[in-house]
VEXFIMAR-877828 format. One line per 2 residues: their letters; for each residue x, y, z of N, C-alpha, C. Coordinates in nm, 3 decimals, padded with zeros to 5 digits, m for minus. Last residue first. Layout:
! VEXFIMAR-877828
A) X,Y,Z,X,Y,Z,X,Y,Z; ...
END
This chain:
! VEXFIMAR-877828
SE) m06.200,03.648,m03.494,m06.339,03.607,m03.518,m06.427,03.641,m03.400; m05.950,03.850,m03.627,m06.011,03.797,m03.506,m06.158,03.767,m03.532
MY) m05.815,03.753,m03.944,m05.882,03.847,m03.857,m05.944,03.779,m03.736; m05.723,03.568,m04.116,m05.629,03.615,m04.017,m05.690,03.716,m03.920
KE) m05.921,03.521,m04.298,m05.894,03.414,m04.203,m05.793,03.456,m04.096; m05.916,03.743,m04.469,m06.017,03.737,m04.363,m05.986,03.631,m04.259
VR) m05.739,03.706,m04.676,m05.694,03.781,m04.558,m05.790,03.763,m04.441; m05.861,03.587,m04.885,m05.749,03.515,m04.825,m05.701,03.581,m04.696
AL) m06.047,03.779,m04.957,m06.096,03.649,m04.908,m05.985,03.571,m04.838; m05.883,03.992,m05.054,m05.959,04.004,m04.930,m06.001,03.869,m04.872
GE) m05.755,04.000,m05.293,m05.685,03.937,m05.183,m05.766,03.929,m05.055; m05.908,04.136,m05.475,m05.884,03.996,m05.502,m05.813,03.923,m05.387
EK) m05.910,04.401,m05.372,m06.031,04.319,m05.367,m06.003,04.171,m05.385; m05.617,04.463,m05.172,m05.696,04.478,m05.294,m05.810,04.378,m05.289
VA) m05.513,04.629,m04.878,m05.561,04.507,m04.941,m05.640,04.541,m05.066; m05.284,04.732,m04.633,m05.350,04.765,m04.760,m05.390,04.634,m04.827
AV) m05.312,04.764,m04.272,m05.265,04.701,m04.395,m05.342,04.753,m04.516; m05.232,04.757,m03.938,m05.286,04.841,m04.045,m05.226,04.788,m04.174
VV) m05.311,04.546,m03.660,m05.232,04.580,m03.778,m05.308,04.675,m03.868; m05.266,04.430,m03.341,m05.347,04.519,m03.423,m05.262,04.564,m03.539
DG) m05.254,04.099,m03.208,m05.186,04.214,m03.266,m05.286,04.299,m03.342; m05.404,03.879,m03.149,m05.427,03.997,m03.068,m05.350,04.119,m03.115
PQ) m05.161,03.634,m03.212,m05.303,03.665,m03.202,m05.323,03.784,m03.109; m04.860,03.758,m03.360,m04.926,03.694,m03.247,m05.075,03.728,m03.250
LM) m04.590,03.718,m03.595,m04.721,03.769,m03.556,m04.776,03.692,m03.437; m04.253,03.809,m03.630,m04.351,03.706,m03.594,m04.480,03.772,m03.549
TD) m04.087,03.956,m03.900,m04.153,03.980,m03.771,m04.258,03.872,m03.747; m03.973,03.939,m04.147,m03.957,03.823,m04.058,m04.018,03.845,m03.920
PL) m04.029,04.185,m04.269,m04.084,04.063,m04.327,m04.077,03.942,m04.234; m04.102,04.408,m03.992,m04.013,04.357,m04.095,m04.076,04.230,m04.154
PI) m04.340,04.667,m03.902,m04.286,04.532,m03.900,m04.191,04.502,m04.015; m04.321,04.952,m03.720,m04.330,04.907,m03.859,m04.266,04.769,m03.867
FT) m04.511,04.979,m03.411,m04.388,04.974,m03.490,m04.419,04.931,m03.634; m04.607,05.043,m03.079,m04.646,05.048,m03.220,m04.519,05.058,m03.305
VN) m04.683,04.913,m02.765,m04.576,04.942,m02.861,m04.631,04.937,m03.004; m04.847,04.818,m02.573,m04.834,04.964,m02.582,m04.729,05.007,m02.684
GR) m04.953,04.543,m02.751,m04.949,04.605,m02.619,m04.947,04.755,m02.634; m04.859,04.612,m03.064,m04.864,04.499,m02.970,m04.847,04.556,m02.829
SM) m04.928,04.702,m03.389,m04.933,04.747,m03.251,m04.949,04.625,m03.162; m04.786,04.778,m03.708,m04.835,04.682,m03.608,m04.834,04.746,m03.471
VS) m04.817,04.874,m04.050,m04.798,04.913,m03.910,m04.854,04.804,m03.820; m04.836,04.738,m04.294,m04.752,04.857,m04.284,m04.721,04.897,m04.140
LR) m04.880,04.452,m04.503,m04.885,04.512,m04.369,m04.792,04.632,m04.364; m05.057,04.395,m04.799,m04.930,04.437,m04.741,m04.952,04.502,m04.605
FQ) m05.186,04.226,m05.074,m05.202,04.250,m04.930,m05.067,04.280,m04.867; m05.127,04.233,m05.352,m05.265,04.223,m05.305,m05.284,04.259,m05.159
HE) m04.865,04.219,m05.434,m04.954,04.308,m05.510,m05.099,04.304,m05.461; m04.829,03.920,m05.259,m04.767,04.014,m05.352,m04.872,04.088,m05.435
IE) m04.946,03.904,m04.943,m04.971,03.854,m05.077,m04.920,03.959,m05.175; m04.848,03.800,m04.612,m04.860,03.901,m04.717,m04.876,03.835,m04.853
ID) m04.799,03.586,m04.450,m04.939,03.619,m04.476,m04.956,03.728,m04.581; m04.525,03.555,m04.436,m04.608,03.436,m04.460,m04.752,03.471,m04.497
RV) m04.413,03.795,m04.365,m04.397,03.749,m04.504,m04.486,03.630,m04.537; m04.470,03.797,m04.090,m04.537,03.891,m04.179,m04.530,03.843,m04.324
RK) m04.498,03.452,m03.982,m04.428,03.579,m03.996,m04.508,03.670,m04.088; m04.685,03.245,m03.756,m04.657,03.298,m03.889,m04.581,03.430,m03.881
GA) m04.774,03.152,m03.514,m04.658,03.086,m03.574,m04.620,03.138,m03.711; m05.103,03.257,m03.570,m05.010,03.193,m03.476,m04.898,03.121,m03.551
VG) m05.298,03.361,m03.726,m05.162,03.412,m03.748,m05.059,03.343,m03.660; m05.546,03.255,m03.652,m05.487,03.213,m03.779,m05.346,03.261,m03.803
AG) m05.647,03.375,m03.429,m05.564,03.256,m03.410,m05.494,03.212,m03.537; m05.635,03.720,m03.541,m05.692,03.608,m03.468,m05.595,03.491,m03.461
TR) m05.565,04.072,m03.515,m05.538,03.939,m03.567,m05.598,03.831,m03.477; m05.770,04.346,m03.576,m05.701,04.268,m03.474,m05.685,04.126,m03.526
FE) m05.720,04.596,m03.834,m05.791,04.486,m03.771,m05.704,04.418,m03.666; m05.770,04.840,m04.077,m05.709,04.811,m03.947,m05.789,04.697,m03.884
IV) m05.701,04.912,m04.423,m05.783,04.860,m04.315,m05.700,04.840,m04.188; m05.741,05.052,m04.729,m05.653,05.055,m04.613,m05.738,05.018,m04.492
EV) m05.800,04.907,m05.044,m05.857,04.948,m04.916,m05.748,04.946,m04.809; m05.780,04.984,m05.383,m05.707,04.939,m05.264,m05.776,04.995,m05.140
DG) m05.871,05.091,m05.613,m05.927,04.961,m05.576,m05.851,04.899,m05.459; m05.840,05.415,m05.491,m05.866,05.335,m05.611,m05.932,05.205,m05.573
LT) m05.828,05.391,m05.173,m05.742,05.454,m05.273,m05.755,05.370,m05.400; m06.004,05.445,m04.878,m06.006,05.381,m05.008,m05.920,05.460,m05.105
QV) m05.931,05.392,m04.528,m05.937,05.476,m04.646,m05.945,05.390,m04.771; m06.012,05.226,m04.307,m05.940,05.351,m04.288,m05.957,05.443,m04.408
HH) m06.232,05.011,m04.143,m06.195,05.069,m04.271,m06.129,05.205,m04.247; m06.158,04.764,m03.918,m06.194,04.904,m03.930,m06.142,04.956,m04.063
GH) m06.281,04.450,m03.780,m06.191,04.536,m03.855,m06.242,04.677,m03.864; m06.454,04.318,m03.612,m06.331,04.250,m03.654,m06.232,04.344,m03.721
GA) m06.706,04.405,m03.540,m06.596,04.432,m03.447,m06.464,04.370,m03.486; m06.909,04.392,m03.710,m06.893,04.275,m03.624,m06.777,04.293,m03.526
EI) m06.873,04.624,m03.849,m06.992,04.614,m03.765,m06.984,04.496,m03.670; m06.639,04.551,m03.987,m06.640,04.664,m03.893,m06.755,04.651,m03.796
KE) m06.728,04.344,m04.148,m06.625,04.318,m04.047,m06.624,04.428,m03.941; m06.908,04.483,m04.308,m06.958,04.373,m04.225,m06.859,04.342,m04.113
LL) m06.729,04.654,m04.434,m06.831,04.710,m04.346,m06.887,04.603,m04.253; m06.591,04.474,m04.593,m06.521,04.540,m04.482,m06.620,04.599,m04.383
SE) m06.795,04.414,m04.771,m06.739,04.308,m04.689,m06.665,04.365,m04.568; m06.832,04.664,m04.889,m06.943,04.602,m04.815,m06.891,04.492,m04.722
AV) m06.583,04.700,m05.012,m06.627,04.794,m04.909,m06.739,04.733,m04.824; m06.590,04.489,m05.195,m06.487,04.492,m05.090,m06.531,04.583,m04.977
LT) m06.807,04.571,m05.352,m06.814,04.444,m05.280,m06.711,04.439,m05.167; m06.708,04.808,m05.460,m06.824,04.812,m05.372,m06.834,04.685,m05.289
TG) m06.501,04.705,m05.616,m06.471,04.801,m05.510,m06.585,04.808,m05.410; m06.639,04.545,m05.802,m06.552,04.483,m05.702,m06.521,04.576,m05.587
CV) m06.948,04.547,m05.921,m06.844,04.643,m05.884,m06.760,04.585,m05.771; m07.104,04.404,m06.191,m07.053,04.376,m06.057,m06.940,04.474,m06.031
YD) m07.407,04.448,m06.388,m07.265,04.463,m06.359,m07.233,04.421,m06.215; m07.615,04.493,m06.655,m07.595,04.407,m06.538,m07.446,04.405,m06.508
MD) m07.735,04.804,m06.764,m07.631,04.702,m06.773,m07.621,04.624,m06.643; m07.890,05.021,m06.833,m07.955,04.897,m06.791,m07.859,04.779,m06.803
LQ) m07.773,05.256,m06.866,m07.769,05.168,m06.983,m07.836,05.034,m06.954; m07.796,05.353,m06.613,m07.873,05.419,m06.718,m07.879,05.334,m06.845
QY) m07.609,05.189,m06.484,m07.752,05.177,m06.450,m07.838,05.239,m06.559; m07.374,05.282,m06.590,m07.411,05.142,m06.612,m07.561,05.123,m06.586
TR) m07.381,05.543,m06.486,m07.377,05.520,m06.631,m07.423,05.378,m06.664; m07.373,05.493,m06.212,m07.491,05.557,m06.270,m07.498,05.535,m06.421
ER) m07.116,05.391,m06.173,m07.232,05.303,m06.158,m07.356,05.363,m06.223; m06.890,05.534,m06.172,m06.952,05.512,m06.303,m07.077,05.425,m06.294
QP) m06.792,05.530,m05.923,m06.850,05.657,m05.966,m06.917,05.645,m06.102; m06.664,05.287,m05.890,m06.805,05.296,m05.850,m06.871,05.427,m05.889
NY) m06.460,05.146,m06.118,m06.485,05.277,m06.057,m06.632,05.291,m06.019; m06.486,04.880,m06.220,m06.384,04.917,m06.123,m06.422,05.043,m06.045
LR) m06.708,04.633,m06.313,m06.693,04.778,m06.295,m06.590,04.804,m06.186; m06.778,04.390,m06.556,m06.707,04.423,m06.433,m06.687,04.574,m06.429
AL) m07.091,04.292,m06.688,m06.970,04.371,m06.700,m06.910,04.396,m06.563; m07.288,04.050,m06.866,m07.239,04.106,m06.740,m07.112,04.186,m06.765
VH) m07.574,03.938,m07.032,m07.445,04.006,m07.043,m07.411,04.071,m06.910; m07.773,03.709,m07.176,m07.728,03.750,m07.042,m07.586,03.807,m07.052
RV) m07.819,03.693,m07.459,m07.929,03.704,m07.362,m07.884,03.758,m07.227; m07.685,03.877,m07.723,m07.660,03.777,m07.619,m07.758,03.800,m07.504
GF) m07.707,04.031,m07.961,m07.825,03.988,m07.888,m07.803,03.878,m07.787; m07.515,04.151,m08.112,m07.530,04.006,m08.126,m07.646,03.949,m08.044
IK) m07.553,04.423,m08.060,m07.527,04.378,m08.197,m07.555,04.229,m08.214; m07.616,04.444,m07.786,m07.695,04.517,m07.885,m07.675,04.466,m08.028
RA) m07.445,04.264,m07.640,m07.587,04.275,m07.611,m07.666,04.334,m07.728; m07.188,04.289,m07.744,m07.248,04.156,m07.727,m07.399,04.164,m07.712
VE) m07.157,04.568,m07.730,m07.151,04.500,m07.859,m07.219,04.363,m07.850; m07.173,04.606,m07.452,m07.271,04.668,m07.539,m07.274,04.603,m07.677
AA) m06.946,04.466,m07.363,m07.079,04.424,m07.319,m07.188,04.480,m07.410; m06.741,04.614,m07.481,m06.758,04.472,m07.515,m06.899,04.425,m07.480
ML) m06.780,04.864,m07.354,m06.788,04.852,m07.499,m06.816,04.708,m07.540; m06.739,04.795,m07.083,m06.865,04.852,m07.127,m06.884,04.837,m07.277
NT) m06.474,04.702,m07.084,m06.583,04.615,m07.041,m06.717,04.665,m07.092; m06.339,04.931,m07.169,m06.334,04.809,m07.249,m06.449,04.717,m07.214
ND) m06.393,05.104,m06.956,m06.439,05.138,m07.090,m06.441,05.016,m07.181; m06.268,04.974,m06.735,m06.413,04.994,m06.739,m06.464,05.021,m06.880
LD) m06.029,04.732,m06.730,m06.060,04.861,m06.788,m06.211,04.877,m06.803; m05.963,04.477,m06.665,m05.941,04.578,m06.560,m05.964,04.721,m06.613
TV) m06.233,04.263,m06.784,m06.097,04.316,m06.789,m06.081,04.418,m06.676; m06.473,04.119,m06.812,m06.413,04.135,m06.679,m06.267,04.179,m06.686
AA) m06.770,04.051,m06.942,m06.656,04.136,m06.972,m06.591,04.176,m06.841; m06.943,03.767,m07.027,m06.890,03.841,m06.912,m06.765,03.918,m06.952
FV) m07.229,03.625,m07.149,m07.112,03.702,m07.191,m07.067,03.786,m07.072; m07.415,03.334,m07.223,m07.367,03.429,m07.123,m07.240,03.495,m07.176
DA) m07.472,03.197,m07.452,m07.581,03.219,m07.357,m07.546,03.326,m07.255; m07.371,03.223,m07.792,m07.340,03.240,m07.649,m07.466,03.263,m07.567
TR) m07.382,03.208,m08.059,m07.447,03.099,m07.986,m07.423,03.109,m07.836; m07.244,03.427,m08.143,m07.380,03.408,m08.196,m07.456,03.296,m08.124
VG) m06.988,03.412,m08.041,m07.084,03.498,m07.972,m07.227,03.474,m08.020; m06.757,03.262,m08.098,m06.886,03.196,m08.091,m06.995,03.279,m08.026
AE) m06.515,03.370,m08.149,m06.534,03.314,m08.015,m06.670,03.247,m07.998; m06.555,03.478,m08.399,m06.465,03.364,m08.387,m06.484,03.293,m08.253
IL) m06.715,03.691,m08.317,m06.773,03.587,m08.402,m06.687,03.461,m08.395; m06.526,03.839,m08.175,m06.642,03.784,m08.105,m06.708,03.673,m08.187
VE) m06.356,03.915,m08.382,m06.305,03.834,m08.272,m06.419,03.766,m08.199; m06.529,04.073,m08.530,m06.473,03.953,m08.590,m06.419,03.858,m08.484
ED) m06.586,04.284,m08.346,m06.692,04.194,m08.392,m06.638,04.065,m08.452; m06.420,04.364,m08.057,m06.402,04.348,m08.200,m06.502,04.245,m08.251
FG) m06.423,04.370,m07.788,m06.532,04.444,m07.854,m06.518,04.440,m08.007; m06.201,04.234,m07.698,m06.332,04.182,m07.663,m06.449,04.255,m07.724
LG) m05.936,04.171,m07.921,m06.010,04.267,m07.839,m06.153,04.219,m07.819; m05.744,03.860,m07.900,m05.803,03.975,m07.966,m05.874,04.066,m07.868
KV) m05.729,03.510,m07.909,m05.655,03.635,m07.891,m05.723,03.748,m07.966; m05.913,03.274,m07.739,m05.907,03.353,m07.861,m05.832,03.482,m07.832
TV) m05.949,02.939,m07.620,m05.895,03.074,m07.602,m05.886,03.143,m07.738; m06.182,02.709,m07.478,m06.115,02.764,m07.595,m06.063,02.904,m07.563
GN) m06.158,02.474,m07.203,m06.229,02.553,m07.302,m06.140,02.601,m07.414; m06.078,02.342,m06.979,m06.075,02.269,m07.105,m06.152,02.341,m07.215
FT) m05.907,02.379,m06.680,m05.979,02.451,m06.786,m05.966,02.374,m06.916; m05.748,02.264,m06.497,m05.877,02.199,m06.520,m05.959,02.269,m06.628
SG) m05.534,02.427,m06.465,m05.511,02.301,m06.537,m05.642,02.229,m06.569; m05.646,02.768,m06.513,m05.613,02.650,m06.435,m05.598,02.525,m06.521
LR) m05.494,03.041,m06.677,m05.604,02.946,m06.670,m05.560,02.819,m06.598; m05.270,03.189,m06.716,m05.333,03.196,m06.584,m05.446,03.093,m06.568
KF) m05.201,03.177,m06.976,m05.124,03.090,m06.885,m05.187,03.089,m06.745; m05.330,03.374,m07.107,m05.399,03.245,m07.099,m05.326,03.145,m07.009
AS) m05.161,03.584,m07.133,m05.253,03.585,m07.019,m05.322,03.451,m07.001; m05.034,03.564,m07.371,m04.961,03.512,m07.256,m05.049,03.507,m07.132
DD) m05.198,03.694,m07.551,m05.211,03.549,m07.541,m05.131,03.489,m07.425; m05.378,03.971,m07.502,m05.243,03.922,m07.475,m05.250,03.771,m07.456
RD) m05.644,04.017,m07.529,m05.557,04.072,m07.633,m05.413,04.024,m07.619; m05.867,03.745,m07.483,m05.773,03.842,m07.425,m05.681,03.890,m07.535
IV) m06.141,03.538,m07.415,m06.080,03.634,m07.507,m05.986,03.726,m07.430; m06.247,03.207,m07.379,m06.184,03.322,m07.314,m06.116,03.408,m07.420
TV) m06.530,03.007,m07.368,m06.429,03.068,m07.455,m06.377,03.194,m07.387; m06.674,02.709,m07.249,m06.620,02.842,m07.219,m06.516,02.884,m07.323
NH) m06.941,02.521,m07.166,m06.852,02.547,m07.279,m06.804,02.691,m07.269; m06.950,02.377,m06.835,m06.998,02.468,m06.938,m06.895,02.483,m07.050
GE) m06.872,02.225,m06.614,m06.920,02.157,m06.734,m06.970,02.246,m06.845; m06.750,02.332,m06.401,m06.891,02.300,m06.384,m06.953,02.242,m06.511
VS) m06.504,02.393,m06.505,m06.513,02.281,m06.412,m06.658,02.237,m06.393; m06.574,02.624,m06.650,m06.530,02.503,m06.720,m06.544,02.380,m06.632
LM) m06.629,02.803,m06.446,m06.735,02.767,m06.540,m06.701,02.638,m06.612; m06.373,02.816,m06.331,m06.487,02.769,m06.252,m06.602,02.725,m06.342
TA) m06.225,02.925,m06.542,m06.192,02.791,m06.491,m06.309,02.733,m06.413; m06.347,03.177,m06.567,m06.348,03.083,m06.679,m06.321,02.941,m06.632
LQ) m06.288,03.288,m06.314,m06.426,03.270,m06.357,m06.434,03.166,m06.468; m06.008,03.295,m06.327,m06.074,03.216,m06.224,m06.219,03.187,m06.263
SG) m05.967,03.467,m06.542,m05.914,03.330,m06.548,m05.982,03.241,m06.445; m06.094,03.705,m06.450,m06.140,03.634,m06.568,m06.093,03.490,m06.575
VR) m05.940,03.775,m06.220,m06.083,03.748,m06.211,m06.131,03.664,m06.329; m05.677,03.800,m06.322,m05.705,03.716,m06.205,m05.853,03.677,m06.198
GC) m05.740,03.804,m06.677,m05.662,03.842,m06.560,m05.697,03.751,m06.445; m05.851,03.782,m06.932,m05.796,03.664,m06.865,m05.698,03.705,m06.756
GV) m06.127,03.893,m07.100,m06.029,03.931,m06.998,m05.981,03.809,m06.923; m06.442,03.777,m07.139,m06.347,03.872,m07.196,m06.255,03.921,m07.086
VI) m06.590,03.475,m07.184,m06.529,03.559,m07.082,m06.425,03.647,m07.149; m06.885,03.319,m07.280,m06.766,03.391,m07.327,m06.719,03.482,m07.215
AN) m07.051,03.004,m07.273,m07.011,03.128,m07.206,m06.886,03.187,m07.270; m07.320,02.796,m07.311,m07.206,02.853,m07.383,m07.173,02.989,m07.323
M) m07.428,02.521,m07.120,m07.431,02.665,m07.141,m07.304,02.710,m07.212
END
């Protein structure tokens, strides 16, 4: 399968590497060539510098023979434009777009666009945790979720700094017994602690293992 991935951020680089590992022919497009450093060592595809909706760039990337086209930058407008060019001008059979703002879902639906909304996926995953009694959704701020959950066995022997993820997951408040406090980076965690934290969609999978099961 010939695949084109537009955007070499966290999502795009991981998607491209996974496709490459599975044996597909992958071309990654990004306007910043330094972004290609995110690609894993197992990636053996092609990289092209440029805008994902530029026709000349797309032709260079092999869009005329592409089976799959995924626009996964962090800009909704860029993703939509790139996906529309691939679908309507070049006739790529399977086109996908990443959607950040769920309020734009109606627009994507009206265009009959196949898309994935990370914010919605995070919210749905958190809802599952809430219903299972593992966590509680507090608030959504853009693509950041504020959550409250009870820690499980996975935090034993770990400090706050050990489980936080830069730009993805940050603890702000802890409650242990009858005491509530703001933790320090070196604060030791214990199973049963209740924490309030901010998490972005890309960090959620790594955080779930610290929740009470």
